C-alpha positions, 0 to 999 in steps of 0.5 A, spaced: 500 500 500 502 506 498 503 512 503 496 515 504 498 522 504 501 527 499 506 532 503 509 539 499 515 535 498 511 529 495 508 535 490 514 538 488 517 531 486 510 530 482 511 536 478 518 534 477 517 527 474 510 524 476 513 517 475 518 518 481 513 521 485 509 514 484 515 510 485 517 513 492 510 513 495 509 506 493 516 504 496 521 503 491 528 504 493 532 509 489 538 506 485 542 511 487 543 514 495 543 521 496 550 524 494 555 528 498 552 534 495 545 533 496 547 532 503 551 538 503 545 542 500 540 539 505 545 542 511 546 548 508 538 549 507 537 547 515 542 553 516 539 558 512 532 556 515 534 557 522 537 564 520 531 566 516 526 564 522 531 569 526 530 574 521 522 573 521 523 574 529 527 580 529 526 584 522 519 582 520 515 581 526 516 588 529 512 591 523 506 588 526 502 592 531 500 585 535 502 578 532 505 572 534 511 568 530 509 560 529 514 555 526 513 548 523 505 548 524 502 542 520 495 543 516 491 537 512 486 537 507 483 530 505 490 526 504 494 533 503 499 535 508 503 541 509 508 543 514 509 551 513 516 554 515 513 560 518 506 563 519 505 570 523 498 571 526 496 578 526 492 578 532 488 584 530 486 582 524 485 575 526 488 572 520 495 569 518 501 571 513 505 565 510 512 565 510 516 560 505 523 560 506 528 558 501 536 558 500 536 560 493 537 567 491 531 567 486 524 565 485 522 560 480 516 557 478 517 551 482 517 555 489 510 558 487 507 552 486 510 550 492 507 555 496 500 555 492 500 547 494 501 550 502 496 555 501 490 550 498 491 546 504 492 551 510 486 555 507 481 550 509 483 551 517 486 558 517 484 565 514 490 566 510 492 573 508 498 574 504 503 569 502 511 571 502 517 567 500 523 569 504 530 568 500 537 570 500 539 576 497 544 575 491 546 582 492 548 582 499 556 582 500 558 579 507 562 585 511 563 582 518 557 578 522 551 576 517 546 582 517 540 579 517 536 585 515 540 585 508 542 578 508 534 576 506 529 578 501 522 578 503 517 578 497 510 578 497 508 573 492 500 573 493 498 575 486 503 570 483 501 564 487 493 566 485 495 566 478 497 559 479 492 556 483 487 553 478 493 549 475 495 547 482 488 544 484 489 540 477 496 538 479 493 536 486 488 532 483 492 529 478 497 527 484 492 524 488 489 519 482 496 517 480 498 515 488 492 510 488 494 507 481 496 500 483 501 500 477 505 505 474 502 504 467 501 511 463 505 515 468 510 520 465 517 518 466 523 522 466 528 523 460 534 523 464 537 516 465 544 518 467 540 521 473 534 517 474 533 514 481 528 509 478 531 507 472 527 500 472 521 504 471 523 510 467 528 506 462 527 499 462 532 496 457 535 502 455 538 502 448 545 504 447 543 510 444 537 513 446 533 519 444 535 522 450 542 523 447 539 528 442 541 535 445 536 540 446 530 536 444 524 539 446 519 535 450 514 535 445 518 532 440 520 527 445 513 525 447 512 525 439 517 520 438 515 516 444 508 516 442 511 513 435 514 507 439 521 510 438 526 510 443 533 508 440 536 514 435 537 508 430 529 508 429 528 515 428 525 516 421 529 519 416 523 525 415 522 526 423 523 534 423 530 536 427 534 542 428 540 541 423 545 540 429 540 535 432 540 531 425 547 531 424 548 527 431 543 522 429 546 521 422 553 520 426 550 515 431 546 511 425 553 511 421 557 509 427 562 513 425 565 520 428 564 527 424 571 531 424 571 537 421 579 537 421 579 544 417 575 548 422 579 545 428 585 546 425 583 553 423 581 554 431 587 551 434 591 556 429 589 562 433 592 559 439 599 563 442 605 560 446 606 559 452 599 555 452 596 555 459 591 549 461 587 552 467 582 549 471 578 551 478 575 547 483 570 551 487 565 551 493 558 555 493 555 555 500 548 558 501 551 563 506 557 567 505 563 564 509 568 570 508 568 578 507 566 580 500 562 574 498 555 573 496 550 568 498 551 562 493 557 565 490 562 560 488 569 560 492 575 558 488 579 554 493 584 550 488 587 551 481 591 546 477 595 549 471 599 546 466 604 550 462 607 548 455 612 553 453 613 551 446 610 546 441 613 539 443 615 542 450 613 538 456 608 541 460 610 544 467 605 543 472 603 548 478 597 548 483 595 551 489 590 548 494 587 553 500 586 548 506 584 553 512 577 557 513 579 563 510 578 567 503 582 563 498 583 568 493 589 572 495 593 566 495 590 563 489 591 570 485 598 570 488 600 563 485 596 564 479 600 571 477 606 567 478 605 562 473 601 565 468 605 568 463 604 575 460 602 572 453 600 566 451 593 563 450 589 560 456 585 553 455 579 551 459 573 547 459 567 551 459 570 558 459 563 561 462 565 558 469 572 560 469 571 567 466 565 568 471 570 566 477 575 571 475 570 577 474 568 575 481 575 575 484 577 582 480 570 585 483 573 583 490 580 584 489 581 590 485 588 590 485 588 584 481 583 586 476 588 588 471 591 581 471 584 577 471 581 581 465 588 580 461 587 572 463 579 573 461 581 576 454 586 570 453 581 564 454 580 559 449 574 554 450 577 547 448 570 545 449 567 549 444 570 544 439 565 539 441 559 543 443 559 547 436 559 540 433 566 540 429 568 533 433 562 529 434 563 522 436 557 516 437 561 515 444 560 522 447 553 520 447 551 527 445 555 530 451 560 535 450 563 534 457 570 532 459 568 526 462 565 524 456 570 526 451 576 524 455 575 516 454 574 517 447 580 521 445 585 519 451 582 512 453 588 511 457 587 517 462 581 515 467 577 518 473 574 511 475 580 509 480 580 516 483 578 517 490 575 524 488 571 523 481 567 529 480 567 536 482 561 536 486 565 531 491 571 536 491 567 541 493 564 538 499 570 535 501 574 541 501 568 544 505 569 538 510 577 539 510 577 547 512 571 546 517 576 541 521 571 535 520 577 530 518 583 528 523 590 529 521 591 523 517 585 523 513 586 530 512 592 529 508 589 523 504 584 528 502 588 533 500 592 529 496 586 526 493 584 533 491 590 535 488 590 529 484 583 530 481 584 537 479 591 535 476 588 530 472 583 535 469 588 540 466 592 534 464 586 532 460 586 538 457 593 537 455 592 531 452 585 532 448 589 538 445 594 534 443 590 529 440 586 535 436 593 538 434 595 533 429 
């Protein structure tokens, strides 16, 4: 028997993927346990909520003439259950204002549906007046102790929620109907098999090249293929309408042969100037800014790896820096970067938007380094664009331009598989644990070595992929 209630967490799961909601409520065990990053985000959310409750008590409550602050009150309507983050009861007006707390720095449509769900449940028991969303202020910069009045924004979303109320009611009825279904037939599944918690339900007998690999495939197109019974790229009809880029990938998969525009690749690589610098940052973005100058949810660059190739055919030299104390890593990191990045030569990265944004953030916080960082950004070359622009397409990339997909094909002897840290998310979490003193000395040394090894492989991968292209 499924669980007989639907909480606001369940409702968000339903909105994301109805079949995941059904599986969870019917006792299916997820194929993957929550990741270290999932746990990190959960803990961050708890810290934000605790501070937000203080914010409501200290900043918002005094704006009422006579009111009381209520936390974690649970209300029910039929099988629906909503535990509110906070309510303020206006004693004079004899009504309640609902305050939903989020650790994000903006409002998205899922937040609005979340509050709409709670409002539908609560209003059966209490008179609701205004609906607010309390979230972190993305413009706030820490200076000394956290200033709660500036750290949080409190936005009245009553009208936005009201606009979504009819649709919310439809969704609630649909979730209720799905909950009582004894079998999952006909329930919409997810389209992300790599991240799916219930692959045996969403993606049984997944073909080697499913249609989900097609980049930017609109949901309507995906549904159309599913209705045609097409799950594999090989089965897509020749006259099925796709964008030029999507059609090219389908053609490559069907042919089983890579597409390589060697002329365009060589023209692009010919713009590079020696010495070549291969650069990668590791970052952590806690919800609450831990150091002066940082904003909520801002990425903190705590580590870099840099391979420098001074001339063609020269052996690259490796440099690195990893900050291991609970303090702003930027000053030491910038000093080391400036010592090893030459005043000329191209700087190769994978996904330039990420590194360039980190550089702009550090330039803003440390204006004395702004000219250096602006020069670095002016010289950045994004090696990923060879793949994301479709100059090199391989069936075994599985529709991705991620370095984790490209490296095994172009440089199979290099692998992340046997490493203690395999992903950037893992490096981010363990750094936070290191600087917050969560390891004994032996474990700390072992973890630091694993972090250095992981980041070094990121830039060595850049070097080797570049070499495989520059032939």
